[in-house]
Backbone bond lengths (Angstrom), bond angles and torsions (degrees), N, CA, C in turn:
res aa  C-N    CA-C-N  psi(-1)  N-CA   C-N-CA  omega(-1)  CA-C   N-CA-C  phi
1 M - - - 1.462 - - 1.524 109.48 -
2 G 1.337 118.40 130.55 1.447 121.31 179.96 1.510 111.87 -73.68
3 L 1.340 114.12 165.57 1.460 119.11 -178.04 1.527 111.59 -64.33
4 A 1.336 117.04 -35.22 1.464 118.90 -179.08 1.516 110.97 -63.56
5 L 1.345 116.50 -40.99 1.457 119.65 178.81 1.518 110.61 -69.56
6 M 1.341 115.40 -39.45 1.460 118.99 -179.27 1.521 110.94 -63.08
7 A 1.320 116.96 -34.61 1.466 120.04 -176.35 1.512 111.73 -62.93
8 G 1.337 117.31 -29.05 1.450 120.14 -179.02 1.500 114.11 -91.96
9 A 1.353 116.97 -2.22 1.456 120.80 -177.58 1.517 110.58 -78.09
10 E 1.319 115.88 154.53 1.460 121.45 176.88 1.522 109.49 -68.01
11 T 1.316 116.98 139.07 1.453 121.31 178.51 1.528 109.74 -61.93
12 P 1.348 117.63 125.35 1.460 119.25 -178.85 1.520 111.61 -66.80
13 Q 1.316 116.06 149.22 1.458 121.17 178.43 1.522 109.76 -106.31
14 P 1.344 117.11 138.08 1.460 119.91 179.42 1.522 111.47 -75.32
15 S 1.328 115.56 70.85 1.467 121.10 179.34 1.522 108.27 -73.26
16 T 1.288 116.82 125.94 1.448 119.48 -161.69 1.509 112.36 -158.82
17 F 1.332 115.83 169.48 1.458 120.80 164.79 1.519 107.28 -123.98
18 S 1.322 115.26 138.44 1.462 119.78 -174.50 1.516 110.55 -145.93
19 I 1.342 113.56 164.95 1.456 120.78 172.96 1.521 107.92 -139.52
20 A 1.319 115.96 127.25 1.461 122.57 170.19 1.522 106.34 -104.19
21 A 1.327 117.50 135.69 1.461 118.66 -172.81 1.521 111.98 -151.01
22 A 1.318 114.45 162.32 1.467 122.08 177.55 1.516 109.48 -138.73
23 D 1.318 115.34 146.26 1.459 121.93 172.27 1.526 107.35 -122.40
24 P 1.323 117.82 92.11 1.465 120.12 -176.86 1.524 113.29 -58.19
25 A 1.321 117.70 -27.66 1.466 120.19 -178.58 1.521 112.28 -66.76
26 T 1.333 117.18 -33.36 1.470 120.73 -178.51 1.520 112.41 -105.29
27 G 1.326 116.84 -8.50 1.454 120.11 -177.96 1.515 113.63 77.41
28 E 1.333 117.49 16.79 1.457 120.93 -177.89 1.532 111.06 -98.03
29 V 1.324 115.13 143.67 1.457 122.78 172.73 1.526 107.33 -133.71
30 G 1.331 116.90 152.71 1.456 116.63 -179.43 1.508 113.95 -173.94
31 V 1.324 113.73 176.68 1.466 122.78 179.88 1.518 108.30 -140.60
32 A 1.330 116.10 140.21 1.461 122.00 169.49 1.511 108.03 -127.09
33 V 1.338 116.51 142.63 1.454 120.75 -174.28 1.515 110.18 -149.52
34 A 1.331 115.87 147.99 1.458 122.39 174.63 1.511 108.63 -141.41
35 S 1.340 116.72 149.86 1.456 119.30 -174.97 1.522 112.20 -165.29
36 R 1.333 115.11 159.51 1.451 122.09 165.12 1.525 105.58 -91.08
37 F 1.332 115.44 74.35 1.463 122.40 -174.17 1.514 106.64 -162.75
38 F 1.312 118.43 134.17 1.456 121.15 -178.48 1.522 111.76 -66.21
39 A 1.332 115.82 130.24 1.467 122.66 172.50 1.523 112.81 54.57
40 V 1.332 117.37 49.71 1.463 120.56 -178.56 1.526 111.95 -60.94
41 G 1.333 116.70 -24.26 1.457 119.72 179.72 1.513 114.16 -68.01
42 T 1.334 117.71 -14.40 1.461 120.24 176.47 1.518 112.24 -84.67
43 V 1.332 116.97 -7.40 1.465 121.14 -174.09 1.528 112.53 -114.62
44 V 1.317 117.50 -50.93 1.465 121.68 -163.97 1.525 115.28 -83.16
45 P 1.352 120.58 -50.94 1.472 119.76 -167.63 1.524 114.90 -84.48
46 H 1.322 114.54 134.02 1.467 122.20 175.20 1.526 107.24 -142.82
47 A 1.317 117.52 134.45 1.467 120.29 179.72 1.520 109.62 -156.99
48 Q 1.319 115.08 154.85 1.458 121.62 176.99 1.521 109.15 -147.73
49 A 1.302 116.29 127.96 1.457 121.21 -178.86 1.521 110.85 -57.30
50 G 1.323 115.59 137.43 1.446 121.06 178.82 1.514 114.37 78.10
51 I 1.329 117.19 -5.27 1.468 121.98 -177.31 1.523 111.40 -116.57
52 G 1.333 117.14 -61.80 1.453 119.84 -179.87 1.511 112.15 156.50
53 A 1.339 115.79 -162.74 1.456 122.32 -177.60 1.516 109.90 -141.58
54 V 1.331 115.83 146.86 1.452 122.60 179.30 1.527 108.76 -134.48
55 A 1.328 116.48 132.85 1.459 122.08 170.61 1.520 107.08 -114.63
56 T 1.342 117.49 119.92 1.459 121.31 -179.48 1.519 109.22 -118.76
57 Q 1.335 117.10 127.02 1.460 120.25 -170.98 1.521 111.95 -153.36
58 A 1.331 116.85 -159.17 1.468 125.23 -167.68 1.529 106.72 61.83
59 S 1.317 119.51 -131.48 1.466 119.95 172.29 1.522 105.57 -78.69
60 A 1.334 115.62 77.38 1.459 121.47 -160.72 1.522 114.05 -64.53
61 N 1.298 114.94 134.11 1.453 122.07 167.02 1.524 105.28 -95.03
62 T 1.338 116.55 100.70 1.463 119.57 -174.61 1.525 111.71 -67.27
63 G 1.334 117.25 -17.18 1.450 119.49 175.24 1.514 113.41 -67.31
64 F 1.341 116.64 -18.71 1.462 119.85 177.79 1.526 111.73 -60.53
65 G 1.344 117.08 -30.30 1.458 119.64 -178.22 1.518 112.48 -64.51
66 P 1.346 117.65 -68.11 1.467 118.75 -179.84 1.519 114.01 -63.07
67 R 1.342 116.88 -37.00 1.459 119.30 179.90 1.523 111.09 -68.12
68 G 1.317 116.45 -39.70 1.455 119.81 177.67 1.518 111.90 -62.57
69 L 1.319 116.76 -42.90 1.470 120.18 178.49 1.528 110.95 -65.48
70 E 1.321 115.68 -37.40 1.462 119.45 177.57 1.528 110.72 -62.26
71 L 1.316 116.54 -42.15 1.467 120.33 179.70 1.528 111.07 -65.59
72 L 1.327 116.84 -41.11 1.467 119.78 177.36 1.524 110.31 -63.45
73 A 1.328 116.89 -40.01 1.463 120.65 179.49 1.523 111.74 -63.47
74 R 1.314 116.04 -26.55 1.472 120.34 179.29 1.522 111.67 -84.70
75 G 1.341 117.27 -0.54 1.452 120.59 175.28 1.508 115.53 104.79
76 C 1.325 118.20 3.41 1.467 119.87 178.48 1.526 110.38 -68.50
77 S 1.305 116.26 146.98 1.457 120.90 169.53 1.526 108.00 -73.04
78 A 1.331 116.39 169.85 1.464 119.49 177.34 1.523 110.65 -59.38
79 A 1.329 116.98 -45.30 1.463 120.92 -178.92 1.524 111.71 -65.47
80 E 1.330 117.52 -39.30 1.464 120.92 178.39 1.523 111.00 -64.73
81 A 1.328 116.40 -42.74 1.463 120.29 178.21 1.521 110.54 -61.76
82 L 1.334 116.43 -44.71 1.456 120.57 178.74 1.519 111.20 -59.80
83 S 1.318 116.42 -45.65 1.464 121.22 -178.22 1.523 111.09 -58.16
84 I 1.323 116.52 -42.49 1.470 120.62 179.96 1.524 110.31 -67.43
85 L 1.330 116.75 -43.67 1.466 120.62 -178.23 1.521 111.62 -59.94
86 I 1.316 116.50 -50.15 1.466 118.09 -174.87 1.528 112.50 -76.50
87 R 1.335 116.41 -28.03 1.459 119.07 177.95 1.529 111.03 -64.38
88 Q 1.319 116.54 -31.96 1.458 121.31 -176.91 1.527 112.86 -91.16
89 D 1.331 118.18 4.06 1.459 122.33 -173.17 1.526 111.21 -118.89
90 D 1.331 117.14 114.94 1.462 120.88 -179.79 1.533 111.88 -66.51
91 G 1.328 117.53 -21.47 1.460 120.67 -179.86 1.506 113.56 -94.93
92 R 1.326 116.75 21.90 1.469 121.21 -171.84 1.526 113.43 -56.29
93 E 1.325 117.73 -32.57 1.466 119.33 -175.98 1.530 112.39 -72.20
94 R 1.325 117.17 -14.37 1.468 120.82 177.68 1.522 111.77 -99.51
95 R 1.321 117.02 -1.74 1.467 120.38 -174.50 1.527 112.36 -93.64
96 Q 1.319 113.30 159.67 1.468 120.92 171.49 1.520 106.48 -142.22
97 V 1.324 115.90 136.66 1.458 119.06 -176.32 1.521 110.33 -152.65
98 G 1.321 115.73 145.55 1.461 122.49 172.18 1.513 108.78 -125.22
99 I 1.322 117.09 136.20 1.464 122.24 -177.51 1.524 109.14 -131.69
100 V 1.322 115.62 134.26 1.469 121.68 176.30 1.521 108.16 -135.58
101 T 1.314 117.52 132.63 1.459 121.01 175.20 1.524 109.98 -84.89
102 A 1.319 116.31 164.93 1.460 120.31 -178.10 1.522 112.03 -61.75
103 D 1.326 117.94 -25.92 1.467 120.02 179.07 1.527 112.57 -93.92
104 G 1.346 117.29 5.66 1.458 120.58 170.63 1.513 117.19 102.25
105 D 1.342 118.24 -2.96 1.462 119.97 175.16 1.530 108.14 -65.15
106 S 1.334 118.26 139.18 1.462 118.97 -172.03 1.526 112.68 -147.03
107 V 1.348 114.33 160.38 1.453 121.77 175.02 1.518 108.39 -158.78
108 T 1.326 117.08 148.35 1.456 121.73 172.82 1.525 108.53 -130.08
109 Y 1.330 115.57 148.17 1.467 121.04 -175.87 1.516 109.66 -140.12
110 S 1.323 116.18 136.61 1.460 122.86 173.51 1.518 108.40 -132.15
111 G 1.331 116.35 118.30 1.456 120.02 178.75 1.521 111.56 -66.93
112 K 1.326 116.19 155.42 1.461 121.38 -175.12 1.522 113.00 -65.45
113 A 1.338 117.51 -20.30 1.461 120.44 -178.05 1.524 113.00 -96.25
114 C 1.340 118.39 6.53 1.467 120.23 176.14 1.523 109.44 -65.70
115 N 1.324 116.51 143.99 1.456 120.61 -178.49 1.521 111.43 -69.05
116 S 1.309 115.63 137.51 1.466 122.60 -175.46 1.542 110.82 -74.73
117 W 1.348 117.58 151.20 1.449 125.24 -8.84 1.514 109.55 -79.16
118 A 1.324 116.04 136.80 1.456 120.27 178.68 1.518 109.57 -135.72
119 G 1.325 115.79 140.76 1.463 121.20 178.14 1.504 110.63 167.78
120 G 1.323 115.48 -172.84 1.453 118.71 -178.32 1.511 112.92 -166.58
121 R 1.310 114.97 177.16 1.463 122.78 176.93 1.522 108.19 -141.64
122 S 1.323 116.58 148.34 1.463 120.05 177.67 1.511 110.04 -143.14
123 G 1.308 114.58 159.04 1.457 121.94 178.23 1.509 108.27 -167.38
124 P 1.329 118.38 -175.70 1.464 120.66 -178.48 1.532 111.66 -56.32
125 G 1.322 115.47 112.67 1.459 120.57 175.82 1.506 115.94 92.82
126 Y 1.332 119.83 1.15 1.465 118.86 -178.76 1.524 112.23 -154.60
127 A 1.331 114.46 151.14 1.466 123.07 170.73 1.517 106.63 -138.67
128 I 1.315 116.73 122.07 1.465 122.92 -176.33 1.524 108.02 -118.15
129 Q 1.354 117.24 138.00 1.449 120.72 -177.79 1.536 109.86 -154.50
130 G 1.321 114.58 154.51 1.455 119.15 177.58 1.512 111.14 -163.04
131 N 1.322 115.42 156.08 1.458 120.69 177.08 1.524 109.63 -142.08
132 I 1.327 116.12 157.31 1.469 124.08 -170.98 1.531 109.63 52.31
133 L 1.328 115.06 43.53 1.466 121.46 178.84 1.523 109.94 -95.59
134 V 1.326 115.58 168.06 1.466 118.99 176.77 1.528 110.73 -70.38
135 G 1.324 116.94 -22.26 1.456 120.17 178.58 1.515 112.31 163.90
136 E 1.317 115.76 -178.77 1.465 121.63 -177.39 1.521 112.44 -64.53
137 A 1.321 117.02 -20.56 1.459 120.28 -179.70 1.521 112.02 -57.41
138 V 1.326 117.37 -27.43 1.469 120.72 -179.35 1.525 110.82 -64.21
139 V 1.346 117.30 -52.17 1.464 119.09 -178.43 1.529 110.69 -71.74
140 A 1.320 117.73 -29.98 1.466 120.16 177.10 1.525 110.39 -64.99
141 A 1.324 116.88 -41.99 1.467 120.79 179.08 1.522 110.85 -66.67
142 M 1.310 117.34 -37.70 1.466 121.02 177.97 1.522 110.85 -64.41
143 E 1.319 116.11 -44.06 1.463 120.68 178.72 1.527 110.77 -61.25
144 K 1.312 116.25 -46.15 1.463 120.79 -179.26 1.528 110.54 -60.45
145 S 1.328 116.62 -45.22 1.455 120.65 179.87 1.523 111.42 -61.86
146 F 1.332 116.29 -45.21 1.460 119.48 -177.57 1.525 111.27 -62.85
147 L 1.315 116.26 -43.79 1.463 119.97 -178.89 1.527 111.84 -67.05
148 E 1.322 116.99 -34.35 1.460 120.49 -177.78 1.523 113.39 -82.36
149 S 1.333 118.03 -7.63 1.468 120.37 -176.96 1.524 112.90 -101.97
150 R 1.323 117.06 15.99 1.467 119.89 177.96 1.525 110.68 -53.44
151 G 1.327 115.69 140.71 1.451 120.96 -179.18 1.514 113.08 101.51
152 K 1.316 117.47 -20.27 1.463 121.20 176.67 1.528 109.18 -86.81
153 A 1.331 115.83 163.90 1.460 120.80 176.17 1.527 109.50 -61.78
154 L 1.324 117.28 146.31 1.465 120.66 -175.58 1.522 111.22 -57.97
155 G 1.330 118.17 -41.89 1.453 120.22 179.79 1.511 112.17 -57.94
156 E 1.316 116.69 -40.89 1.459 121.01 178.83 1.525 110.58 -68.38
157 R 1.327 117.22 -39.99 1.465 120.36 179.15 1.528 111.13 -63.47
158 L 1.318 116.46 -40.62 1.459 120.26 178.26 1.526 110.63 -62.88
159 Y 1.310 115.99 -43.35 1.463 119.90 -179.90 1.529 111.16 -64.41
160 L 1.319 116.42 -43.82 1.457 119.69 179.50 1.527 111.20 -61.89
161 A 1.328 116.44 -35.79 1.467 119.77 176.89 1.525 110.70 -64.72
162 L 1.335 116.99 -41.94 1.464 120.07 176.11 1.520 111.03 -60.72
163 R 1.325 116.60 -44.60 1.460 119.85 -179.18 1.526 110.49 -61.60
164 A 1.333 115.88 -39.84 1.461 119.49 179.87 1.524 110.57 -65.36
165 G 1.330 116.90 -41.74 1.456 120.07 178.00 1.516 112.07 -64.03
166 D 1.308 116.12 -40.57 1.461 120.69 178.37 1.528 111.00 -64.79
167 A 1.336 115.89 -42.21 1.460 119.71 179.50 1.523 111.78 -64.44
168 A 1.336 116.59 -26.59 1.467 120.76 178.78 1.528 112.85 -85.23
169 G 1.320 117.15 2.27 1.458 121.05 177.14 1.505 115.11 124.60
170 G 1.350 116.15 -31.62 1.453 120.86 173.98 1.519 114.54 57.76
171 D 1.336 114.64 -147.83 1.459 122.66 178.01 1.525 108.02 -66.86
172 S 1.320 117.43 125.64 1.460 121.33 -175.19 1.527 112.69 -65.40
173 R 1.334 117.61 -16.02 1.460 120.51 -178.90 1.525 112.59 -89.47
174 G 1.332 117.81 -14.82 1.453 120.80 -179.30 1.519 112.15 124.16
175 R 1.332 116.16 -157.08 1.457 122.20 -174.06 1.521 110.50 -124.57
176 Q 1.331 116.16 149.60 1.462 119.76 173.89 1.519 113.09 -153.83
177 S 1.343 117.62 -47.99 1.459 119.12 -173.70 1.522 111.04 -140.79
178 A 1.328 114.90 165.74 1.470 121.39 -179.89 1.519 109.15 -159.86
179 A 1.321 116.29 160.72 1.462 121.01 178.37 1.519 110.01 -157.15
180 I 1.335 115.50 151.30 1.463 122.38 173.86 1.526 107.89 -135.78
181 L 1.311 115.75 127.87 1.461 122.54 177.01 1.522 108.75 -126.69
182 V 1.335 116.72 125.90 1.462 121.90 175.81 1.525 107.99 -131.23
183 C 1.321 116.06 129.99 1.463 121.23 -179.99 1.526 110.74 -119.36
184 R 1.320 114.29 143.25 1.465 122.62 176.88 1.523 106.43 -150.54
185 A 1.283 117.97 144.66 1.466 120.96 -175.88 1.521 111.19 -54.01
186 N 1.335 116.00 128.97 1.474 123.49 175.71 1.519 113.54 58.68
187 A 1.334 116.84 29.99 1.469 120.29 -174.49 1.514 113.71 -85.53
188 G 1.326 118.33 -17.68 1.457 120.73 -177.23 1.516 112.69 -73.95
189 Y 1.329 116.13 178.94 1.460 121.50 -177.59 1.521 110.77 -56.43
190 N 1.325 115.53 128.31 1.466 123.58 -177.53 1.527 112.84 59.03
191 G 1.336 116.97 15.96 1.460 120.78 175.09 1.510 115.29 76.46
192 F 1.337 117.51 13.90 1.457 119.54 -174.39 1.528 114.03 -88.64
193 S 1.326 118.68 -5.94 1.465 121.26 175.93 1.519 108.36 -141.09
194 D 1.338 115.89 178.03 1.470 119.42 -179.52 1.532 111.40 -106.24
195 R 1.329 119.17 12.03 1.462 122.48 -176.07 1.524 111.17 -83.10
196 A 1.321 116.27 94.69 1.461 119.96 176.79 1.527 110.30 -74.09
197 I 1.337 116.23 -44.08 1.465 122.70 177.63 1.518 107.64 -137.93
198 D 1.321 116.76 129.17 1.464 121.36 178.46 1.521 107.39 -147.06
199 I 1.331 116.19 86.83 1.459 121.28 -175.42 1.519 109.95 -126.87
200 R 1.322 115.93 149.11 1.454 119.32 178.94 1.523 110.23 -153.05
201 V 1.305 114.24 149.06 1.463 122.65 174.52 1.519 105.49 -120.14
202 D 1.323 117.34 112.95 1.461 120.50 -172.76 1.524 113.41 -82.85
203 D 1.331 117.60 -32.49 1.460 120.51 -178.11 1.521 108.72 -158.55
204 H 1.331 116.98 116.24 1.462 119.83 -175.59 1.523 108.94 -160.49
205 A 1.342 115.49 146.34 1.460 119.56 178.01 1.522 111.59 -65.39
206 D 1.334 116.92 -28.86 1.463 122.57 179.09 1.529 109.01 -131.80
207 P 1.332 117.63 72.15 1.466 119.61 -175.04 1.513 113.69 -63.12
208 L 1.337 118.35 -32.38 1.465 119.43 179.35 1.520 110.99 -70.23
209 G 1.322 116.72 -39.46 1.458 119.61 176.25 1.516 111.55 -64.66
210 E 1.322 116.85 -41.92 1.454 121.10 -178.55 1.526 111.63 -69.84
211 I 1.332 118.07 -40.44 1.463 119.29 178.79 1.526 109.78 -67.60
212 G 1.343 117.22 -30.45 1.457 119.94 175.35 1.514 111.60 -66.63
213 R 1.340 117.01 -39.63 1.462 120.37 176.61 1.531 110.81 -61.95
214 L 1.323 115.96 -45.78 1.458 120.29 178.89 1.525 111.91 -65.18
215 L 1.334 116.68 -34.81 1.460 119.95 179.62 1.527 110.78 -63.44
216 G 1.339 117.11 -39.55 1.461 119.27 176.84 1.515 111.27 -56.28
217 M 1.328 116.62 -41.87 1.461 121.02 177.52 1.524 111.34 -70.53
218 A 1.328 116.15 -39.37 1.463 120.17 -177.94 1.525 112.07 -65.38
219 L 1.322 117.33 -35.54 1.465 120.16 177.98 1.526 110.90 -67.47
220 V 1.343 116.59 -38.92 1.467 119.96 173.12 1.525 109.59 -61.39
221 N 1.329 115.17 -46.74 1.455 120.37 -177.36 1.526 112.12 -61.69
222 D 1.330 116.92 -33.93 1.463 120.34 178.46 1.528 110.28 -64.70
223 H 1.335 117.19 -45.25 1.471 120.03 175.12 1.527 110.69 -60.06
224 W 1.310 115.69 -43.78 1.467 122.38 -178.79 1.526 110.18 -60.68
225 N 1.334 116.52 -47.38 1.460 120.21 178.40 1.529 111.90 -61.28
226 R 1.315 116.49 -41.39 1.469 119.53 178.62 1.525 110.18 -60.66
227 G 1.321 114.57 -44.54 1.452 118.86 -179.17 1.516 112.57 -65.33
228 W 1.323 116.00 -45.73 1.460 118.53 -176.46 1.529 111.37 -69.35
229 T 1.326 117.71 -36.53 1.456 120.15 176.14 1.524 110.58 -62.27
230 S 1.330 116.45 -41.65 1.470 120.19 177.06 1.519 110.75 -63.50
231 F 1.331 116.88 -40.54 1.472 121.44 178.25 1.527 110.66 -61.13
232 M 1.319 116.55 -44.70 1.459 119.88 -179.38 1.521 111.28 -65.48
233 N 1.327 116.16 -25.81 1.464 120.62 176.79 1.520 112.42 -91.38
234 K 1.337 115.27 9.16 1.468 123.36 178.37 1.522 113.87 63.73
235 A 1.334 116.33 22.48 1.469 121.68 173.48 1.525 106.78 -92.60
236 Y 1.325 116.16 73.90 1.457 121.59 -167.32 1.524 114.14 -67.53
237 A 1.315 117.12 -38.17 1.469 119.23 179.43 1.523 110.57 -65.06
238 E 1.320 116.72 -43.25 1.463 120.67 177.74 1.527 110.29 -64.55
239 A 1.311 116.32 -41.09 1.464 120.76 178.90 1.521 111.12 -58.57
240 L 1.323 116.50 -40.63 1.460 120.73 -178.65 1.520 111.67 -64.22
241 V 1.322 116.96 -40.19 1.467 120.39 178.72 1.521 110.23 -56.50
242 W 1.338 116.65 -48.10 1.457 120.08 -175.86 1.529 112.67 -72.37
243 L 1.340 117.52 -36.38 1.464 118.77 179.57 1.527 111.83 -71.41
244 E 1.323 117.14 -33.13 1.464 118.67 175.32 1.531 109.74 -64.69
245 K 1.337 116.79 -39.68 1.466 120.13 176.80 1.529 110.61 -64.76
246 A 1.322 116.21 -43.11 1.461 120.18 179.62 1.521 110.75 -62.11
247 A 1.324 116.81 -42.24 1.463 120.26 -178.93 1.521 111.15 -65.71
248 A 1.321 116.82 -41.75 1.463 119.78 179.46 1.527 110.35 -62.87
249 A 1.339 116.78 -43.68 1.461 120.36 -179.60 1.523 111.95 -70.05
250 S 1.322 117.18 -31.01 1.463 119.88 -176.85 1.524 112.64 -76.71
251 E 1.327 118.15 -5.47 1.468 119.36 171.82 1.523 110.89 -60.42
252 Q 1.339 116.03 -23.95 1.461 120.95 177.04 1.531 111.56 -96.02
253 Q 1.338 116.38 5.53 1.462 121.80 -179.13 1.526 108.70 -129.87
254 P 1.333 118.14 74.94 1.466 120.77 -173.50 1.516 114.15 -57.88
255 G 1.327 118.10 -27.20 1.455 120.16 178.72 1.515 113.51 -69.25
256 M 1.321 117.32 -18.09 1.464 122.05 -179.27 1.520 112.69 -107.13
257 L 1.324 116.94 -20.30 1.459 121.76 -168.21 1.527 114.37 -56.43
258 P 1.352 120.96 -47.04 1.476 118.47 -176.21 1.522 113.23 -58.94
259 E 1.328 116.58 -45.39 1.463 119.76 -177.15 1.523 112.18 -70.19
260 V 1.324 116.78 -35.56 1.464 119.30 175.65 1.527 109.66 -64.06
261 L 1.329 117.57 -43.97 1.460 120.87 178.64 1.522 111.52 -61.92
262 Y 1.306 116.37 -39.10 1.466 120.42 178.15 1.529 110.77 -58.65
263 D 1.334 116.07 -49.83 1.464 118.74 179.56 1.521 111.88 -68.77
264 L 1.333 117.00 -30.21 1.460 119.41 173.98 1.518 109.77 -61.48
265 G 1.342 116.53 -40.50 1.460 119.76 176.91 1.512 112.31 -60.37
266 V 1.328 116.41 -43.87 1.464 121.09 178.52 1.526 110.40 -58.75
267 I 1.320 116.06 -44.41 1.459 119.88 -174.75 1.532 111.21 -77.36
268 R 1.323 117.94 -32.97 1.466 118.94 172.77 1.528 110.43 -61.83
269 L 1.318 116.33 -41.01 1.458 119.60 179.23 1.524 111.03 -64.25
270 A 1.320 116.98 -39.42 1.461 120.38 177.50 1.522 111.41 -63.63
271 N 1.361 115.94 -23.14 1.462 121.28 176.48 1.525 111.99 -97.09
272 H 1.335 116.75 17.63 1.464 124.15 174.41 1.528 113.37 65.93
273 D 1.343 116.49 27.14 1.462 121.06 175.05 1.528 107.34 -104.04
274 R 1.341 115.56 82.94 1.459 120.37 -174.28 1.528 111.85 -66.70
275 L 1.317 116.72 -45.42 1.461 120.26 -178.52 1.532 110.96 -65.07
276 G 1.336 116.11 -41.65 1.457 119.74 178.18 1.517 111.77 -64.14
277 A 1.339 116.35 -37.65 1.453 120.68 178.39 1.527 110.53 -65.10
278 L 1.313 117.03 -45.05 1.467 120.91 178.21 1.529 110.93 -58.74
279 A 1.333 116.33 -45.30 1.467 120.06 -178.54 1.523 111.05 -60.93
280 A 1.328 116.94 -43.54 1.458 120.61 -177.67 1.523 111.80 -67.58
281 V 1.335 116.41 -45.25 1.460 119.42 -176.54 1.529 110.87 -71.68
282 R 1.321 117.19 -39.23 1.472 118.96 176.66 1.526 111.47 -59.97
283 R 1.326 116.66 -41.98 1.456 119.48 178.69 1.520 110.67 -66.79
284 A 1.336 116.71 -39.61 1.460 120.47 178.31 1.524 110.94 -59.17
285 I 1.329 116.67 -44.09 1.466 120.84 -179.20 1.526 110.96 -69.00
286 K 1.318 116.92 -35.33 1.464 119.89 177.13 1.525 110.80 -63.36
287 L 1.337 116.29 -39.54 1.457 120.79 -179.82 1.527 112.04 -75.25
288 N 1.319 116.72 -33.67 1.464 122.17 178.69 1.526 108.61 -138.68
289 P 1.342 117.89 89.20 1.472 121.19 -175.84 1.528 114.23 -55.48
290 K 1.334 117.90 -23.55 1.462 119.97 179.67 1.522 111.94 -63.69
291 L 1.326 117.19 -20.38 1.464 119.99 178.22 1.525 111.95 -70.92
292 G 1.322 117.01 -16.29 1.459 120.16 179.33 1.513 111.92 -61.47
293 A 1.334 117.37 -41.19 1.458 120.51 179.22 1.522 110.56 -64.09
294 Q 1.330 116.63 -39.35 1.458 120.16 178.44 1.521 110.76 -64.30
295 A 1.326 116.10 -44.03 1.464 120.13 -179.35 1.525 111.68 -62.86
296 G 1.328 116.07 -30.31 1.459 119.77 -178.13 1.509 114.63 -67.83
297 S 1.331 117.20 -17.54 1.462 119.80 -179.97 1.529 113.07 -125.80
298 D 1.322 116.89 7.74 1.462 121.34 -176.59 1.524 110.22 -83.60
299 N 1.321 116.54 114.16 1.464 120.20 -178.52 1.519 112.71 -63.84
300 D 1.348 117.01 -24.77 1.462 119.79 177.94 1.527 111.76 -66.12
301 L 1.335 116.78 -18.12 1.473 121.44 -178.73 1.528 111.99 -113.73
302 A 1.314 117.04 15.15 1.473 120.54 -175.08 1.531 111.94 -55.62
303 E 1.303 117.35 -36.35 1.468 121.19 -176.15 1.513 113.18 -64.87
304 I 1.330 117.15 -28.76 1.476 119.62 -177.44 1.513 113.31 -116.12
305 R 1.328 117.62 5.37 1.459 121.83 -173.70 1.529 112.54 -54.61
306 N 1.307 117.72 -44.20 1.462 120.52 -176.57 1.505 113.95 -70.69
307 D 1.323 117.55 -12.64 1.472 120.89 -178.45 1.529 112.54 -102.24
308 L 1.323 116.71 0.80 1.455 119.33 -178.71 1.521 111.54 -78.71
């Protein structure tokens, strides 16, 4: 389609199904979303560690995300934040939003002018909503999945809820994009941000399958980040716990395994496990020979450099 034709087309709406959720036990908050809409992850999910999560969709008012988090940070309940957001918005009847606080207070809203089927469900720790769905069975399946997955990492629970919604019919128009965002205090690389998981699939024939593949890597990366942040803070025993977990999980992620093993070697050495460090780094170099040059000048491996 040419630009001239596109200019006269109706603005597409991010018709979607999503879940905003919190796990007070781990301090994680997040949003997962899927849609027949390009790059839905740039529109719907908003979250902040220690504050909460917001999913804004339908004829989305993207200001609901940052403004909603700001209201929660000021002490508003989920319902109070929602009331303020929609009261100030002339397009409220076309909006859909889910809000969850870090301690699990939640609310979901669907304006009367949202395209059918539209609606949602909420409860302690979650708000689920969708529009232009095949029916209510989508949000019911998501709720059931989320409640039955207690004990798993929040990112995995969010993904399983998306899969359940998709299996129940999902977006009535089909599939295109998906995203998962999970925040936890100091969860980003070297602890400088709260982004534990931030993955998105903007356009794909199987966005749920692809976001699941990325999630497997993201969960490894979260362990890896925890370990490396602890290492940089000289909390070596804690760092080792997380890197051992990352290495075990990365056995199913061959694209990540060599580098995870390399850092595992560094952290084993910091914990005075010389033989374990040698084993990890030697295997890393065998899997990715280019790491040999790095090991040859890495001061973190100076003690074992000559034996590699």
